C-alpha positions as CSV (number, residue, x, y, z in Angstrom):
1,X,0.1,0.0,0.1
2,X,1.6,3.3,0.8
3,X,-1.1,5.9,-0.9
4,X,-3.5,6.1,1.9
5,X,-3.6,8.9,4.7
6,X,-3.9,6.4,7.5
7,X,-6.9,5.4,9.9
8,X,-9.0,8.3,11.3
9,X,-11.8,8.1,13.9
10,X,-15.3,9.9,13.8
11,X,-18.6,9.4,15.5
12,X,-22.4,10.5,15.3
13,X,-24.9,10.9,17.6
14,X,-27.8,11.6,15.2
15,X,-27.5,8.5,12.9
16,X,-25.3,9.9,10.3
17,X,-26.7,13.4,9.7
18,X,-23.8,14.9,11.3
19,X,-20.2,13.7,12.3
20,X,-17.6,14.9,14.9
21,X,-14.4,16.1,13.7
22,X,-12.0,13.2,12.3
23,X,-9.1,12.3,14.6
24,X,-6.1,10.8,13.2
25,X,-5.6,7.7,14.8
26,X,-2.4,6.4,12.8
27,X,-1.0,8.8,10.1
28,X,1.1,5.8,8.5
29,X,0.1,5.8,4.9
30,X,-0.2,1.8,4.9
31,X,-2.7,1.7,7.8
32,X,-5.8,0.0,6.6
33,X,-8.6,-2.6,7.4
34,X,-9.9,-0.7,10.5
35,X,-12.4,-2.2,12.8
36,X,-14.2,-0.6,16.2
37,X,-16.6,-1.9,18.6
38,X,-18.1,-0.3,21.8
39,X,-17.6,-1.7,25.0
40,X,-18.6,-0.4,28.7
41,X,-18.7,3.1,29.7
42,X,-18.7,4.5,26.2
43,X,-15.2,3.0,25.8
44,X,-14.3,1.9,22.3
45,X,-11.4,-0.5,20.7
46,X,-9.8,0.2,17.3
47,X,-7.7,-2.1,15.5
48,X,-6.1,-1.9,12.0
49,X,-3.2,-3.3,10.2
50,X,0.0,-1.3,8.9
51,X,3.4,-2.2,8.0
52,X,5.9,-1.6,11.3
53,X,8.5,0.5,10.1
54,X,10.7,0.0,13.0
55,X,11.6,-3.6,12.3
56,X,13.4,-5.6,9.3
57,X,11.8,-6.9,7.4
58,X,9.3,-4.5,7.4
59,X,6.0,-6.5,8.3
60,X,2.5,-5.7,8.6
61,X,1.2,-5.7,12.2
62,X,-2.1,-5.6,14.0
63,X,-2.3,-2.4,15.9
64,X,-4.9,-1.7,18.9
65,X,-5.7,1.4,20.4
66,X,-8.7,1.7,23.3
67,X,-11.1,5.3,23.3
68,X,-12.5,6.5,26.4
69,X,-14.4,9.6,25.9
70,X,-11.8,12.2,24.7
71,X,-8.8,9.9,25.8
72,X,-7.2,7.8,23.5
73,X,-4.5,5.1,24.6
74,X,-0.8,4.8,23.2
75,X,-1.0,2.6,19.8
76,X,0.4,-0.8,20.5
77,X,1.1,-3.9,18.1
78,X,-0.9,-7.2,19.3
79,X,0.6,-9.3,16.5
80,X,4.3,-11.0,16.5
81,X,6.9,-8.7,14.7
82,X,8.6,-11.9,13.0
83,X,5.3,-12.5,11.0
84,X,3.1,-10.5,8.7
85,X,-0.3,-9.9,10.1
86,X,-3.5,-8.7,8.0
87,X,-7.1,-8.5,8.1
88,X,-8.0,-7.9,11.9
89,X,-11.6,-8.7,13.1
90,X,-13.2,-7.6,16.1
91,X,-15.9,-9.7,17.9
92,X,-17.5,-8.6,21.4
93,X,-17.9,-11.2,23.8
94,X,-19.8,-8.7,26.3
95,X,-19.2,-5.5,27.7
96,X,-15.4,-6.2,29.0
97,X,-14.1,-8.6,27.1
98,X,-13.6,-9.0,23.0
99,X,-11.7,-11.3,20.8
100,X,-9.3,-10.3,18.2
101,X,-8.7,-12.5,14.8
102,X,-6.2,-11.9,12.1
103,X,-4.4,-13.6,9.4
104,X,-0.4,-14.3,10.0
105,X,1.8,-15.5,7.5
106,X,5.2,-16.6,7.5
107,X,7.3,-16.6,4.4
108,X,10.7,-18.6,4.3
109,X,12.9,-19.6,1.6
110,X,13.2,-23.1,0.3
111,X,16.0,-24.7,-1.9
112,X,14.6,-26.2,-5.1
113,X,16.9,-28.6,-6.8
114,X,16.1,-29.6,-9.8
115,X,16.4,-33.4,-11.0
116,X,17.1,-32.6,-14.7
117,X,20.4,-30.0,-14.4
118,X,21.0,-30.3,-10.6
119,X,20.9,-26.4,-10.6
120,X,20.2,-24.4,-7.2
121,X,17.2,-22.1,-7.3
122,X,15.3,-20.6,-4.3
123,X,11.3,-20.0,-3.8
124,X,9.3,-18.8,-1.1
125,X,7.1,-20.9,0.8
126,X,4.1,-19.4,2.3
127,X,2.1,-20.5,5.4
128,X,-0.6,-18.8,6.7
129,X,-2.9,-19.3,9.8
130,X,-5.7,-17.5,12.1
131,X,-4.7,-15.9,15.2
132,X,-7.3,-15.4,17.8
133,X,-6.5,-13.6,20.9
134,X,-9.0,-13.0,23.7
135,X,-8.5,-9.6,25.7
136,X,-10.2,-8.6,28.8
137,X,-10.4,-4.7,30.0
């Protein structure tokens, strides 16, 4: 990605007739696939995926913040930095618990020796799995 403007938060109290001013949650241009749920006491959980530019290789990571009124928590990553993680989903269990699910992909190099000419080449192996994490507030 890289052409986006990030992830923004806005809300409405009148079913979409008017909206609050947009708050920039992440200005990373790769931020996408955001989801939000409401929990107790007007708190909200927001997740998305974005490229973590602070690690090498630069993997996609799942980010999470909580919002309570006008207060935003610090962004933190909930996925493993050694894998690429995308397409997060939020599932509310009750007013204090929720589930995060996302796709985690691991790329590894595999030696491929041809039987006909015994030449050596490399190809990528990709393994993907769905990760679930239960979180309580």
